[in-house]
MIROVEX-12425 format. One record per residue: x, y, z of N, C-alpha, C in turn. Coordinates in steps of 0.2 Angstrom, whole numbers, plus 5000, padded with zeros to 4 digits. Atoms other than C-alpha are relative to their C-alpha. Layout:
N
XYZXYZXYZ ...
//
This chain:
888
500449945000500050005000500450065000 499649945000500750174995499650065002 500449944998500250335003500050054995 500149945005499550474992500150065004 499849944996500550615000499650064997 500449955003499650734988499350015004 500750004997497950684995500150025008 499949994993498650695013500150085001 499949935000499350875010499450044999 500649975002497750925002499550005006 500550004994496750865017500250045006 499849964994497850945030500050074998 499949935001498051105021499550024994 500550005005496351135012499850074998 500249935002496351325009499850014993 500249995007496351314990499349974999 500750035001494851194990499550045004 500549964997493951295003499850064996 500249945004494151454992499649984994 500350025006493551354977499249995002 500750014998491951304987499750065001 500349934999491751484992499850034994 500249975007491751544974499449964997 500650045003490551404969499450025004 500649984996489351454983499850074998 500149935002489551644978499649994993 500350005006489051594960499349975000 500750034999487551494966499650055003 500549944998486851644976499950054995 500249955006487051764961499549974995 500550035005486251644949499349995003 500650004997484851614961499650075000 500349944999484551794964499850034993 500249985007484551824945499449974998 500650045002483251694942499450035004 500649974996482151774956499850074996 500149945003482351944948499650004993 500350015007481951884930499349975001 500650024998480451794938499550065001 500549944999479751964943499950044994 500149965006479852024925500650044998 499449965001481552104925500449984994 499650025005482552104909500749975002 499450044997484151994910500550045002 499449954998485452134911499850035006 500249974994484452224924499949955006 500050054994484152064934500749995002 499350014998485952034934500350055004 499749944996486452214940499650005007 500450004993485052204954500349945004 499750054996485752034959500650015004 499449984997487452104962499950045006 500149954995486752244972499749965006 500450044995485652124982500549965004 499550054996487051994986500550045003 499549964997488352134990500649984997 499350015002490152144988500349935000 499850075000491051984984500449985006 499650024994492251994999499549995006 500550014994490752015011499749944999 500450065001489851875003500549945001 499550054999491451765004500149995008 499950014993491551805023499349975002 500750034998489651755024500149924999 499950075002490151595015500549965005 499550034995491651565027499649985006 500450014994490451585042499649944999 500450065001489251465034500449934999 499550065000490751345030500249985007 499850024993491251355048499549975004 500650034997489551315054499949934998 500150075003489451165042500549965003 499550044997491151105048499949985007 500250024993490651115066499549955001 500650055000489051025062500349934998 499750065002490050895053500449965005 499650034994491250875067499649975005 500550024995489850855079499749934998 500350075003489150715068500549955000 499550054999490850635067500149975007 499950024993491050635085499549955003 500650044997489350575089500049934997 499950065003489550435076500649965002 499450044997491250385082499949975007 500250024993490650375100499549945000 500450055001489250265094500349944998 499750055003490350155084500549965006 499550034995491650135099499649975005 500550034995490150095111499849934997 500350065003489549965099500649955000 499450055001491349885097500450005007 499749994993491749875116500649965000 499450034999493049745114500650034997 499549965004494049845101500250065005 499949944996493750005112500449995006 499650014994494349925128500749984999 499350025002495849845120500550064998 499749945002496350005112500250055005 499949954994496050125127500549975005 499650024995496850015139500749994998 499350015003498449985128500350075000 499849935000498550175126500150035007 499949974993498250215144500649985004 499450024997499750115149500650044998 499549965003500850205137500050085002 500149924998500150385140500150015007 499949994993500050355159500750005002 499350004998501850305160500450064997 499749945002502350455149499950065004 500249944996501350575159500450005007 499750004993502150515176500750014999 499349985001503950515169500150074998 500049935002503650685161500050045006 500149964994503050755177500750005004 499450004996504650695185500650044996 499549975004505750755171499950085000 500249935000504850925170500250035007 499949984993504850945189500750015002 499350004997506650905192500550044995 499549985005507550955175499850064997 500349945005506451085166499750055004 500449944997505451185178500550055002 499649954998506151355181500150005008 499950004992506851385199499550055003 500549964997505651455211500350065004 499749944997506751605214500050064995 500049955005506851775207500550004995 499550005006507751775190500449945002 499650064998508251595194500649994995 499550015006509251595177500650035002 499349974999510551715184500349975006 499750034995510951605199500549954998 499550055002512551505198500349975006 499650044995513651385208500750014998 499249995001515551415210500349935002 499750064999516651265209500850014999 499250015001518551245213500149934999 499950075002519251095205500849994999 499450025002520851005202500049944995 500150055006520750915185500549945000 499550055000522350825187499949945005 500150054995521950745203499349975000 500750025001520150715197499650025006 500449984994519450815212499550054997 500449955003517850895205499750055004 500349954996517350995220500550015006 499649984995518551085232499650055004 500449954996517551175246500450075000 499749935000517951365248500250015007 499849974994518851445262499750075000 500349934999518251615269500450054995 499649955003519751705261499949994992 500250015007519351625244499450034997 500749975001517551675244500150085000 499949924999518151855249500350024993 499649985006519351855234499550014994 500550005006517951805221499550065001 500549954999516751925229500350074998 499749935001517952075228500350014993 499749995006518852045212499649984994 500450025005517551975201499650074997 500449955003516752095188499449984997 500650035003515351985182499549985005 500550024995514551935199499750065004 500349954997513352045207500049995008 500050024993513351955224500349935000 499850064999514251805231499849985007 500250024993513551705246500349935001 499750064998514151555256499449965003 500550054997513251395262500449945003 499850064998513751255273499649975005 500550044995512851125284500349975006 499850034993513051085302499549965003 500550044995512150975315500150035007 500049974993511651055331499449975004 500550024995510551015346499650065001 500449954998509051125347499549985006 500450034994508151115364499650065003 500449954996506851205374499949975007 500150034993506251165392499849935000 500350065000505451005387500449954995 499750055005506350925372500750034997 499349995003508050915363500049964993 500050045006508150865345500650024995 499449995005509550855331499750044994 500249965005509350985318500550014995 499549985005510151005301500050074999 500049925000510651185301500550024994 499649975005511251285286500250065002 499749944997512451415290500250044993 500049965006512351555277500250075001 499849935000512851735273499350045002 500549964998511751875280499550024994 500449985006511151915262499849944996 500150065003510851735257499350004996 500750015002508951745255499950064995 500149955005509051915246500349994994 499750025007510251855233499649954996 500450055003509151705230499350034998 500749975001507551815230499549965003 500550044996506551715243499750055005 500449964995505251805253499749955005 500250054995504751725270499249995000 500750014999503051655273499750035006 500249974994503051725291500650045002 499549974997504151855299500550034995 499549975005505751905290500649954999 499450035000507351835284500650045002 499449974997509151885288500150074997 499749935003509852065285500750005002 499349994999511652115285500250015007 499949994993511552165303500049945004 500050074996511151985309500749974999 499450045001512851935302500650045002 499449964997513952055311500249985007 499850034994514952015326499650045006 500449974995513952045342499350004999 500750005001512252025334499749945004 500350054996510951935343499849944996 500150075004510751745338499350004998 500750015003509251725326500049944995 500050065004508651575316499450014996 500650005005507451555301499849924999 500250075001506451395300499849984993 500250025006506151295285499249985000 500850015000504251265280499949935003 500150074998504451075282500149995007 499850014993505251085299499450035004 500549964996503951215305499349965000 500750045001502451105299500149935004 499950074997503150935305500249995007 499750004994504150975320499750055005 500349944996503251135327499350004999 500750015001501551085322499750064996 500349955004501351235310499850065005 500249954995501251355326500050074996 500049935003500651525319500350055004 499749954995501451615334500849985001 499350024999503251535331500550055000 499549955001504051695326500050045007 499949974993504751775342500249955005 499950054995504951605351500849995000 499350014999506651565358500249935002 499750064999507651405358500750005002 499350004998509351355365500449964995 499550035004510751305353500750035001 499349984999512551305355500150045007 500049974993512251355374499850084999 500249945001511451515367499350004998 500749995002509651575366500050034992 500149985007509151585347499350024999 500749985001507551685342499849994993 500250025006506551625328499750074997 500349945003506251775316499649994994 500450015006505451695301499949934998 500250065003504751545292500150004992 499950005007505251505274499349974997 500650035003503851465261500249934998 499950075001503651285255500350004993 499750005006504951295242500649955001 499550044999506351165239500650045002 499449974998507951205247500749984997 499450025003509651205239500650035004 499950075004510951125239499749945003 500250064997510151015252499450035005 500549984995508651015264500350015007 499749984993508951095281499450015004 500549984995507851115296499950075002 500049934998508351285300500750044997 499549965002509551425295500350055005 499649954995510851535305500550034996 499549965004512051665300500749985002 499350024999513951635299500350025006 499749984994514351735314499849965006 500350044995513351615325500349935000 499750065001514251465319500750005004 499450004996515651415332500749994995 499450015005516851355318500150054995 499949955006516551475304500150075003 499849944997516651625316500650015003 499449994996518251595324500550034995 499549965004519651705318500649964997 499550055003520851565316499849974993 500350035006519751485303499950054995 500149955005519351645294500750024997 499349975003521251685292500349944996 499650065003521751505286499749994993 500250015006521551505267499949924998 500150075002521651315267499449975004 500650034996520151295280499450014995 500550005005518851245267499449965002 500650044999517051195270499450034997 500649965002515851315261499949984993 500250005007514951305245499850074998 500149935002514851465235499550014995 500549985005513351535226500050074998 499949935002513251695216499450024995 500549975004512051805206500450044994 499749965005512651865189499750074999 500249935002512552045184499550004994 500550005005511152095172500449994993 499850005006511552045154500749974999 499350045000513151935159499849934998 500150075002513251765151500449965004 499650054996513851605159500750004997 499350005003515351615147500450065002 499649944998515851785152500250005007 499850014993515751745170500549955001 499450055000516851585167500750034999 499449965001518151695159500350045005 499849954994518151825173500249965006 499850044994518251695187500649964999 499350035002519651605178500650045001 499549944999520651765178500150015007 499949994993520351785196500349945004 499750064997520851605200500750004999 499350005002522451635191500450055004 499749954995522851795201500149975007 500050024993522451705217500649945000 499550055000523651555212500750045000 499349975000525051675208500250045006 499949964994524851775224500149955006 500050054994524751615235500349934997 499750065003525951485227500149945005 499950054995526151395243499349965002 500750034998524251355244499749964994 500350035006523851315226500549964995 499650045004524551185214500350044994 499749975006525551215198499450024995 500549995005524651285183499749944997 500350065003523351165176499749965006 500250054995523051085193499550045005 500549964996521851225200499650034995 500449975005520351275190499350035004 500649974998518851385193499449994995 500650015005517151335185499450035003 500649974998515451415186499449964996 500650045003513751325182499450035002 500749984998511951375182499749965005 500250034994511151335198499549944998 500450055001509751235190500349944997 499750065003510851125179500549975005 499650034996512051105193499749955005 500450044995510751035205499749944997 500350065004510150905192500449964996 499650045005511650845183500049935001 499950074999511750685192499349964999 500750035002509850645188499950004993 500249995007509950695170500049934996 499950075004510550525162499449955002 500550054997509350415173499350024998 500749985002507850525170499850004993 500150005008508050535151500049934998 500050075002508350355150499349975002 500750024998506650325159499550034995 500449965005505850455148500049964993 500050035006506450365133499749935000 500450075000505850195139499350015000 500749995000504150265142499850024993 500249985007504150345125500049944995 500050065004504650175117499349965002 500650044999503150095126499450034997 500649975004501950225119500149994993 500050025007502650195102499749934998 500250075001502350015104499249995000 500850004999500550045110499750034994 500349975006500250155095500049954994 500050065005500850015083499549955001 500550054999499749895092499350034998 500749985001498150005091500050014992 500149995007498550045073499949934996 500250075003498549855069499349995002 500750014999496949845078499550044996 500449965005496249985067500049974993 500050045006496849895052499649945000 500550055000495949745057499350025000 500749975000494349845060499950024993 500149985006494649925044499849954995 500150055004494649765035499349975000 500750024999493049715043499550054997 500549945002492249885038500150014993 499849985007492949885020499450004996 500649995005491349845012499550065002 500449944998490449975023500250064997 499749945002491650105018499950014992 500150005007491550055000499350024998 500749985002489650075000499950075001 500049934999489850245008500350044995 499749975005491050294995499650004993 500450015006489950224981499350055000 500649954999488450334988500250075000 499849935000489450494987500550035005 499649984995490550505002500750024997 499349995003492150594998500649975004 499450034997493850535002500250035007 499949964994494150675014499549995006 500550014995492550645023500149935004 499950064997492950465026500650005004 499449994996494750505032499850045006 500249964994494050635044499649965005 500450044995492850515051500449955004 499650054997494150385054500550035005 499649974996495350505061499750035007 500349984994494050575073499949945005 500150064996493750395079500749985004 499350024997495650365082500150055006 499949954994495750535092499649995006 500550024995494250485102500349945005 499750054996495150325107500650025004 499449974997496750415111499850045006 500249964994495850545122499849965005 500250044995495050405131500649965003 499450034997496750325133500450055005 499649944996497450495139499650015007 500449994994496050515152500249945005 499950064995496350335159500750005002 499350004998498250365158500150055006 499949954995498050525169499749975007 500350034994497050425181500649955003 499550054998498550295182500650045002 499449964999499950425182500150025007 499949984993499750485200500349945004 499850064996499950305207500849994999 499350015001501650295198500450055002 499649944998502150475202500250005007 499850004993502150445221500649965001 499450044999503450305219500650044997 499549965004504450415206500350055005 499749944996504550565218500549975006 499550024995505350455232500649984997 499450025004506550385219500450074998 499749945002506950565213500450045006 499749974994507350625231500749985001 499350034999508950525230500550044995 499649965005509550635215500050075001 500049934999508950805219499550035005 500549974996508050915231499450034996 500549975004506950975217499449954999 500550055000505950815219499350025003 500649974997504750915230499650044995 500449965005504251015215499649964995 500350045005503650865205499249995002 500750015000501750865203499750004994 500449995006500350855190499850075000 500349935001500051035184499950014993 500249985006499651125169500549984994 499550035006501251085158499949934999 500150075001500950905162499449984997 500650015004499150905157500050024993 500049995007499550995141500449954997 499650055003500950875138499649934998 500550065000499650725141499550014994 500549985006498350815129500449994994 499650005006499750835116500149934998 499850075002500350655116499349964999 500650045001498550595117499750024993 500249985007498050695101500549974995 499550025005499650655093500049934999 500050075001499550475096499449984996 500650015004497750475089500150014993 499949995007498350555073500549954997 499450045003499950445072499749934999 500250075001499050275074499450004995 500650005004497450335064500250024993 499949975007498350415049500049944995 499950055005498950255040499349964999 500650045002497350155042499550054996 500549965003496250305037500250014993 499949995007497150335021500149944996 499950065003497350155017499349974998 500650025002495450135014500049994992 499950025007495150054997499750064995 500249955005495050164981499549984996 500550025005494050054970499449975004 500650024996492350044978499749934997 500350065003491749914965500349945002 499650064999493149794968499949985008 500150014993492849814987499349975001 500650034999491049774985499949934997 500050075003491449614975500349965005 499750044995492549554989499649995006 500350004993491949495006500450045004 499649954996492349625019500549965004 499550024996493949585027500349934998 499850065002494249425018500649994997 499450005004495649465007500350075000 499749935000496649625012500450014994 499649995006497649704999500749995003 499350014998499549674999500350065003 499749944996499849855004499850005007 500250014993498849825020500449965004 499650054997499849675024500750025001 499349974999501449765021500150055006 500149954994500949905033500049975006 500150044994500349785046500749965002 499450034998501949685045500550055002 499649944998502949845046499950025007 500249984993502049895062500349955005 499850054995502449725070500750005000 499350005000504249735065500350065004 499849944996504349905072499949995008 500250024993503549845088500649965003 499550044997504849705090500650045001 499449965000506249825086500150045006 500049964994505749945100500049965006 500050054994505349805112500749975001 499350035000507049725108500550055004 499549954997507949885112499850015008 500250004992506949905129500349945004 499850064996507249725134500850005001 499350005000509149745130500250055006 499949954994509149905142499949975006 500250034994508249815155500449945002 499650064999509249655153500750025003 499349974998510949755155499950035007 500149984994510249845170499949955005 500150064996509649685178500749965001 499450034999511349605175500550045004 499649954996512249755182499850005007 500250004993511149755197500249945004 499850064997511449575201500750005002 499350004998513349595200500150055006 499949964994513149745212499849975006 500250034994512149645224500449955003 499650054998513449515224500750035003 499349974997514849645230500049995007 499950014993515549605247500150075003 499949944997515349765257500750015004 499350004996516949715267499849995008 500250014993515949685284499449975000 500650045000514549585290499450055002 500649954999512849685289499549975004 500650034996511749555299500150025007 500149984993511149595316500450065003 499749944998511849765316499550065000 500449944999510949925322500450065001 499649945000511550095319499550065002 500449944998510950255328500550065000 499649945000511550435326499850045006 500149964994511750535342500350075000 499849935000511950715345499950035007 500149974993512350775363500150084999 500049935000512250955368500750025002 499349995000514051005365500250055006 499849954995513951155377500049975007 500050034993513651045392500649965001 499450045000515250945388500650044998 499449965003516351085382500550025006 499649974995517051135399500749965001 499450044998518250985401500149954994 500050055005518950865387499849935003 500250064998518650725399499349985001 500850014999516750755400499749964994 500350045006516450685382500349925001 499850074999517550535386499649965006 500450034995516550505402499349984997 500650025003514950515392500049944996 500050065004515550385380500149945004 499950054995516150275394499349975003 500650014997514450285402499549974995 500550035005513450255386500249934999 499850065001514450105382499949955005 500150054994514350025399499249985000 500750014999512450045399499749964994 500250045006512249975381500249935000 499750074999513349825384499749965005 500350034995512349785399499349974998 500750025002510749755389500149934998 500050075002510349575387499949994992 500150015007510549515369500550044996 499549965003511949645365500649975000 499450045001513449555358500650055001 499549954999514549705356499750074997 500249935002514449895353500650044999 499449965002515550025345499750074998 500249935002515550215341500550024995 499649985006516150285325499750074997 500249935003516150455316499450004995 500550005005515150395301499949924999 500250075001514250225299500149984993 500050025007514650135283499349994997 500650005004513350145269499450045003 500549964998512350265279499850064995 500249955005511250385269500450075000 499649935000512150545276500749994998 499350015002513850465273500050004992 500050005007513350425255499950074997 500149935003512650595252500650055000 499449965000514150685258500649984996 499450035004515450565250500650005004 499350004996517250535256500350075001 499649944999518250675263500650004997 499349995003519850735255500450045004 499649964995521050785269500749994998 499350015002522850825264500449985006 499550024995524250735273500749994997 499350015002526050705272500349945003 499650074998527150545274500750025002 499449984997528650565285500649974995 499450025005530250565273499850014993 500349985007529150615258499850075000 500349935000529050805258499750014993 500449985006527850875246500450074997 499749955003528750995234499550064999 500549945001528051175232499750004993 500450015006526651175220499749934998 500350065001526350995221499449985004 500650014996524750925226500149955005 499950044995524750845243499649944999 500550065000524050665245499450015004 500649994997522350655251499749935003 500350064997521350525262499450025003 500749994996519650505270500149975007 499950024993519650495289499349985003 500550024996518550395300500349995007 499850004993518650405319499549955003 500450064997518150245328500449985007 499750024994518450165345500349934999 499650065001519350005349499549944999 500550065001517749895347499750004993 500449995006517249955330500249944995 499850055005518249835319499749935001 500350074998517649675329499250014999 500749995000515849745330499749994993 500350005007515549765311500349944996 499750065003516649615307500550024994 499549985005518049705297500649975001 499450044999519549595295500650045001 499449974999521249635301500549974996 499650035005522549605287500750005003 499350004998524149655296500150055006 499949964994524749735313499449995005 500550004995523449775326499550064999 500449945000521949885328500050035007 500049964994521550005343499849955006 500150034993521549955361499850055005 500249954995520950035377500550045002 499549964998522650095380500250064995 499949955005522650205364499550065002 500449944998521950355374500450064999 499749945001522350535375500750015002 499350004997523950505385500549964996 499650045004524650375373500250034994 499849975006525650405357499449994995 500550005005524550445342500149944995 500050065005524150295331499450004995 500550005005523150255316500049934997 500050065004522550105306499750024993 500249985007522350115287499749944996 500350065004521450005274500549984995 499650035005522149895261500150054994 499949965006521850025247500550055001 499549954999522850155255500749975000 499450034999524250035259500349984992 499850025007524349975240500150074996 499949945004524250155234500650045002 499549964997525450245246500649965001 499450044999526650105249500049944996 500050065004526649995234500649955001 499450054999527649835238500350015006 499649994993528149905255499549985006 500450014994527549885273499950075003 500149934997526750045280500049995008 500050004993526749975298500650035003 499549964997527750095308500150074997 500049935004527650235295499650055004 500449954997527150405301499750054995 500349955004525950535294499850055004 500349944997525350705298499550044995 500549965004523850805292500250074999 499849935002523950975284499750055005 500349954995522851055297500450005007 499650014994524050995311500749974998 499450035003525750965302500549985005 499550024995526750945318499849945004 500250064996525750805325500049944996 499950065004526450645318499649945003 500450064998525350485319500449944997 499750065002526050305318499549954998 500450055003525250175307500149945004 499850074996525050015318499649944997 500450055003523849915307499750014994 500350005006523049875291499449965000 500650035000521249825289499749994993 500250015007520249755274499650064998 500449945003519349875262499349995002 500750005000517549915265499750054995 500449965005516249995253499650055004 500349954996515950145264499450044997 500449955003515050255252499549974994 500450035004514050125242500349944997 499750065003514349955234500350014993 499749995007514650025217500650055000 499449965000516050135223500649965003 499450044997517750055226500350045006 499749974994518650085242500550054999 499549955000519550245244500549995005 499450004994521150275254499650025006 500449984993520450275272500549995005 499650014994521350305288499550015006 500450004994520550265305500450035006 499749974994520950365321499649985006 500350024994520550315339499650055003 500449954997519050405347500350035006 499749974994519950425363500550054999 499549955002521350525354499750064996 500249955004520150635344499350035003 500649964996518950715357499649965004 500450044995518250565366499349984998 500750015001516550555357499949994992 500250005007515950495340499249995000 500749995000514150525334499649944998 500450065003513650355327500249945005 500050064996513250205338499849944996 500250065003513350035331500049945005 500150054995512649885340499949934997 500250075003512749695336499649965005 500550034995511349595344500049934998 500150085001511049405346499349994997 500750015002509249435340499950054994 500249955005508349545327500250075003 499849934998509149715329499550055002 500549964999507549805327499750005007 500350024994506949725343500450045006 499649974995508349805353500050075000 500049925000508049985348499750035006 500349974994506850025362500450005006 499650014994508049955375500650055000 499449955000509550055368499850075001 500249934999508550215367499950015007 500149994993508050195385500650015004 499349994997509850165390500350074999 499749935002510450325381499650055004 500349954997509050425389500250005008 499850004993509550365406500750035001 499349975000511350425403499950084999 500149935001510750595396499450014996 500649995004508950635391500050054995 500049955005509450775380500449994994 499650025006510450675367499549994995 500450005006509650695350500149934997 499950065004509350525341499650004994 500450005006508950505323500449944996 499750045005509450395308500149935003 500050064996509050235318499849954995 500150065005509150085305500549955001 499550065001509849915303500550014995 499550005005511449895293499749974993 500350035006510449785281499550054996 500449955003509249925278500450064997 499549955003510750045275500249974993 499850035006511349915262499550004995 500550015005509649895254499850074997 500149935002509350085253500650034996 499449985004511150115246499949984993 500150025006510550015231499450024997 500649985003508950105228500050034993 500049975007509350205213500149954994 500050055006509950065202499549955000 500550054999508649945209499350034997 500749975002507150065205500150014992 499950005007507950105188499949944996 500150075003508049925184499349985000 500750024999506249895190499650034995 500449965004505550035180500249984992 499950025007506449985164499849934999 500350075001505949805167499350004999 500750005002504149855168499950024993 500149975007504249955152500249944995 499850055004505149805144499549955000 500550055000503849685150499350024997 500549975003502449795144500150004992 499850015007503349805127499949934997 500050075002503549625126499349974999 500750025000501749585130499650034994 500349965006501149715117500349974993 499750035006502349635104499749934999 500350065000501649465108499350004997 500749995003499949525105500050034993 500049985007500449615089500149954996 499850055004501249465082499449954999 500650055000499749355087499450034996 500649975004498449475080500250004993 499850005007499449495064499949944997 500050065003499649315061499249975000 500750035000497849275066499650044994 500449975005497149405054500349984993 499750025006498349345040499749934999 500350075001497749165043499350004998 500749995002495949225042499950024993 500149985007496249305025500349954996 499850055004497149155019499649935001 500450064999495749035024499949964993 500150035006495348995006500649964997 499450035002497148965001500249945004 499850064996497548855015499549945000 500550055001495948765013500149964994 499850035006496448724995500649965001 499450044999498148665001499949945004 500250064996497348555014499649954995 500450045004496148485001500449964995 499550045005497648444989500549965003 499650054997498448345002500650035005 499549974996499548465012499949985007 500150024993499948405029499950065005 500249954995499248505044500750035003 499449974997501048515051500450044996 499649955005501748595035499650075001 500449944999500348725037500250045006 499749974994500848755055500750034999 499349985001502648765050500050064996 500049955005502248885036499850075004 500249944997501349005047500550035006 499549994995502548995062500650034997 499449975003503949035050499950074998 500149935001503149195045500050045006 499949974994503049245063500750015002 499350004998504849205066500350054996 499749955004505349305051499950075002 500149934998504449455057500450025007 499649994994505249435074500850014998 499349995002506949415066500250074997 499949935003506749575056500050055005 500149954995506249665071500750005005 499350014997507849595080500550044997 499549975004508949655066500050085001 500149924999508249835067500250025008 499949984993508249825086500750005003 499250004998510149785088500350074999 499749935001510549955080499750055005 500349954995509350045092500349985007 499750024993510049945107500750025001 499349975000511849995103500050075002 500049934999511350175103499850015007 500349994993510350155120500649985005 499550024995511750065128500650055001 499549954999512950205125499850055006 500349954995511750315136500049965007 500050034994511650175149500749985003 499350024998513550145150500250035007 499949964994513650275165499649975006 500450034994512350175175500149935001 499950074999513050005173500649995005 499550024995514149915186500349944997 499650065002515449795180499749964994 500350035006514449755164500150044994 499949975006514849795146499450024997 500749985004513549895136499949964994 500150045006513749775122500149925003 499950074997513649615133499749954996 500250055005513549465121499549965003 500550054997512549355133499450035000 500649974999511249485136499750014993 500250005007511049515117499749944997 500250065003510949335113499449975004 500650024996509749295127499350034998 500649965002508549435122499849984993 500250025007508649385103499649935000 500450065000508149205108499350015003 500749994998506749265118499550034995 500449975005506049365104499849954994 500150055004506249225092499549955002 500550044997505349115104499350035000 500749965000503949245106499750004993 500350005007503749255087499749934998 500350075001503549065086499449995004 500650014995502349055101499450044998 500549965002501349195095499649984994 500250025006501149125078499749935000 500350075000500748945084499349995001 500750014998499048965091499550014994 500449995006498249045075500249944995 499850055005499248915064499749945002 500350064998498648775075499250004998 500749995001496848835073499849994993 500150005007496948845054500149934998 499950075002497648665053499549965002 500550054998496148595061499350014996 500649985004494848675049499949944995 500250055005493848565037500150044993 499949965007494448615019499450014996 500649995003492748595012499650055003 500449954996491948705025500450074998 499649945002493348835021499850034993 500249985006492948835003499350024999 500749985001491148835005499850075003 500149944997491248985016500250064996 499849955005492149075002499550014995 
//
C-alpha cells in the first residue's frame, strides 16, 4: 500500500479547496437571485445588476460563506464525534483493548514527564532563577571535581569578580535544638546574611536575615524551613518570636520559609555565619586552606555564563599566583561556574532521560498495536466503507471520520492514563529524592496536562493516519470481495511493518532492562567488606555545650553509654564511629579529602598533597562490624589521649601509598596539624563505605579516645533481630542523658538495601516497560498472524484439500511469525547499541554490548514469534477444507 501524499497534504491544508467551494457558493447565490429577479419580470441585464446589488460585495459574501462553511464544519464534526462514540460503544472489545493499551503508554509517559519536568525543566522558584550560579573549585589532574571554599577564597571572588553581582556561602552543620521539654537534632544551614536576598526568597512568616544579623555581636536568630515548621512545630502560627537553645545560646525564631525546595540540600533551619562556632572563629577565617563552604552567586544583568567563566578563571589565576604555597601548579587548579538549575540536576539527567525514553518506546509500541487493531477493524468495515464511497461520500469525509474515531480512542486512553499516572508518580517522587531536592516540585500541573493532551491527540493521529488513508479506492472491487476476507497486499505490508517496528522497539527496551538487571545482580553480589546481619545503627547528638568545659566529659559520656548498652541482654558488642558505613548521610556527603604528608616524603612546592578519607572509631568498631584485620593490630583501650597517636589504614591506602612495601610503623601528619605525627599500627580490609558500586577509597581510622572522646554513630550487634533491641537501647541512652538527640535509627541491612535503591528502581522501571513492550509485541504478532490466517482461509483450505499435511501448514505460518520477529531483532540491535551508550554510565561491571544479554533477548523474541504464531496456525490446521471453501 502506497500513501498518496498529495491527498494527505490536500486534506491537511485545504485552503485552496475551501476557496473554490466559496466561489462555487457565491455563483450559486448570484444565479439564484438572477432567476428570482427575472421571475418578477426584469430583463436579463437588469436582473443581473440587481442581483449583484442584492447579494453585496464579493468579499462580504465570501465572509458569509466562510461563516456558513464554519458552521457546516462544526456540524459535521459533531456528527463525526457522535457517530464515532456510537461505533466505539458498539465495538466494546476493540474499544477496551485500544483504550487500555494506550492508557498504559500515555500514563507511563505522563508520570515520567512529570518527573522530568519537575526536576530538570521547571524554572527555579526563585527570582530570576536563570541568573543564579554555583561556583566550583576543581583539580582536574587529581580528578577532584569539588573543592570546598575557604572564607578567604570566597572573599577574593566576591571582591575581584566583575561579572558577579553577589556571592554568598552555604554549609551544613548538625546542632541540638532544645527547649524546656525536648531536645532534637537539627540539620542547620549556615549562610551569609544576604543569602535569601540573593536567591530572591520571601518568607511565609516574619522576615529573613539582614546584614546586621551577620555582624559580630548580633543577637542569635534562626529561620525555620516550612517542612520543619509543619512537621516538628505543628505549624504554630505564633512561632515567630519564640526562643530555643542551641550552642548554649538562646536563638530567636524570626521567620518561616515558604514551601519551596531548598538548595543544595534540605535543612531544618538556617543561621548566620557569625553564630556558627567553627565558621566564626578568627583562626578559621584567616586560614586559606580551611575549606568547608559552597559558593553561590547571582550574575550581573546581561552577563552570560561564558563571560562569568572567563572572569572567574582570571581571578583564580591571580589567586594562584599570589598564593603559590596554597595552590598547585598551573593546570591543577581550576575555577568553574554552572547554572544553579543544571548543577542541582546533573546527576539525575541520564537516569531520568533513560526512563523517559523507555516510556516513549512503550507508547510507540502501544500506537503500533492500536494501529494494527484499526487495520483489522478496517478490513471488517471495508465493504461498509465502499458502500459509503459508492453513495457519494468523499475521500476526505471518510478519512476525517476515521481520524475522529482514532482521536476519540486516544483521548479515552489519555484520560485513563491520567488516572493511572498519580499512582506511579508517588513512587517516582521517592525515587527522585535520592537525586535532587527538586523532587518536592514534582506534581501533576498544567504543563503535564498539556503534555498528556498533546501526546493523546498526537498518538490518535499517528495510529489513525495510516489506516484512514489506506481505505480501498476501488469501491466496486471492494463490493465484490467479502469484507475483510482478502486484504490488499499494501495492507499486509503496513501491518507487517508495524509488527516489525514493535519487535524492534521492544527488543531495544528488553536489552536495556536486561543489562540493568545483569548490572544490578553483579552489584548485589559485591561484598561490602563487613557483616551487615544483626547490626543496628543509631546517630546521636549530645548538647556539646554541656560537655565543652572539660575534654574528659565527652570521654566519660562515651564510657557511660557503652557500659549501659553492653549491659542490655542480647547485645553482643557495641562500638562508636564517626560515620556508619553505607549510611544515607555518609553516601550523600561522600568521602572526605584531607591532605596529609608521609614522613620522609616531603611534598614539593606546587605539588598536590596526597589525600585520604578519615573515620574516627573506638577499639570495638572493627570486631563489631566484622571488618577483617590484614596486618598489625587495631585499637585497644590503651590508645587513649595519653598514649602515642596511632592510626589504622585500609588495604587500598596501603597498596596506593606503599606499593610493595610495609606501612606498619610509618608516620603521617595531616595538613591541618602538620606537627602531630601519627604512627600506622595496622591494616584492615577494604569496606564499601559509600555504596557497593563505589570502590574503596584510601581510608585512615583514628581512635575515638585520641580525637575528642566521642563519635556520633552507635553501632550495636545483637544476638536477635536488631530492630527488637531499639527500644531498649533508646531507654539506656535516655538514662545516661535525656537530652541526646537520636535519629537515623536503622539496621545495617536496611542501609545496604537503601544504598542500592537508585539502580534497583531504575532496573524495575525499565523491566516494567520492557515487560509491557514484550506483551504488546506478543499480542501484535498473534493478532497479525491470526488476521493473516483468516484472510488465507481459502488458500490454506485448498492446500489441505490437495493433500498438504496440517504440520506443514503450521510450520508455514509459524515461520512467517519467526521471520517478522527476526526482522524486528535485526532493526532492534541497532537501536539497542545506541541505547546502551546512554546506559553505560549506569552499569556496574557490565559491558554495554554484553553478548550474553543480546543473545538471550534475541532467543526470547524468536521464541515469542514462534509461540505467538502457533495458536492461529494450529487453529487453521484443524479446519475442514470443504467448509473453508464453502464459506468462500
